[in-house]
C-alpha positions as CSV (number, residue, x, y, z in Angstrom):
1,M,1.1,2.7,-6.4
2,E,-2.7,3.4,-6.9
3,G,-4.6,6.4,-7.2
4,Q,-7.5,8.4,-8.9
5,L,-6.0,9.4,-12.6
6,K,-8.4,10.6,-15.9
7,K,-7.9,7.8,-19.2
8,K,-9.3,9.1,-22.0
9,G,-10.5,6.1,-24.0
10,G,-10.8,6.0,-27.9
11,G,-14.5,6.2,-29.2
12,F,-16.0,5.9,-32.6
13,F,-15.4,8.4,-35.5
14,G,-12.3,9.4,-33.6
15,D,-14.2,11.1,-30.7
16,S,-12.8,10.4,-27.7
17,S,-13.7,11.3,-23.7
18,W,-12.0,11.7,-20.7
19,A,-13.5,8.6,-17.6
20,D,-12.3,8.8,-14.2
21,R,-10.2,5.6,-13.2
22,Y,-9.0,3.9,-10.4
23,A,-5.5,2.9,-11.2
24,V,-3.0,0.9,-9.9
25,L,0.7,-0.3,-10.9
26,E,1.6,-3.4,-9.8
27,G,5.7,-4.0,-11.7
28,R,4.7,-3.0,-15.2
29,T,1.6,-3.6,-15.2
30,L,-1.3,-1.0,-15.0
31,R,-4.7,-1.3,-14.0
32,F,-7.4,0.2,-14.2
33,F,-10.9,0.2,-12.7
34,A,-14.1,1.5,-13.0
35,G,-15.3,3.4,-9.6
36,G,-12.7,4.6,-6.8
37,S,-11.2,1.5,-5.7
38,T,-10.0,-1.8,-6.7
39,E,-13.6,-3.2,-6.0
40,G,-14.8,-1.6,-9.0
41,K,-14.8,-3.5,-12.4
42,L,-11.5,-3.8,-14.1
43,V,-11.8,-1.9,-17.3
44,S,-8.3,-2.2,-19.1
45,E,-5.2,-3.9,-18.6
46,V,-1.9,-2.1,-20.0
47,S,1.9,-3.7,-19.6
48,L,4.4,-0.4,-19.7
49,A,7.2,-2.8,-20.6
50,G,9.2,-0.9,-23.5
51,V,6.9,1.8,-23.5
52,N,8.2,5.4,-23.4
53,A,6.7,8.3,-21.6
54,R,6.0,11.3,-23.9
55,E,7.1,14.8,-23.2
56,D,4.5,16.0,-20.4
57,L,2.0,17.8,-22.1
58,Q,1.2,20.2,-19.1
59,G,-0.4,23.9,-20.1
60,A,-0.3,22.9,-23.7
61,K,-3.4,24.3,-25.6
62,G,-6.1,22.1,-25.8
63,H,-4.5,19.5,-23.3
64,K,-5.6,18.8,-19.6
65,L,-3.0,20.0,-16.9
66,H,-1.1,17.0,-15.0
67,R,-1.3,15.4,-18.0
68,V,1.5,12.0,-19.6
69,D,1.0,10.5,-22.6
70,F,2.7,6.7,-23.3
71,D,3.4,5.4,-26.8
72,L,2.4,2.0,-26.5
73,E,4.6,-1.4,-28.0
74,G,2.8,-2.7,-31.0
75,G,1.2,1.3,-31.8
76,G,-1.2,3.6,-30.2
77,V,-1.0,5.9,-27.3
78,L,-1.8,6.1,-23.5
79,C,-2.8,9.2,-22.3
80,V,-3.7,9.8,-18.5
81,S,-4.3,12.9,-16.1
82,A,-3.5,12.7,-12.3
83,P,-5.8,15.6,-10.6
84,S,-2.1,17.2,-9.2
85,A,1.3,16.8,-9.7
86,A,2.0,15.5,-6.7
87,K,-0.5,12.8,-7.4
């Protein structure tokens, strides 16, 4: 499964921003590429083994539509947002 997502990144001093990423899910590994395909630079890779998806925050104040947060094993949160519910 693959397609365009927005990924929330951690910034300096608690500031964070959303970046467009091309995401590829292979087994339990989610890879993020810069640009619109796997031809772009591999930006990050996250193992989803043992990861729990949080409640969809769609419509919650201050949150993007079609957003899903994942609690990562070992701490941290992965936040992604799709362009539509179907995607």
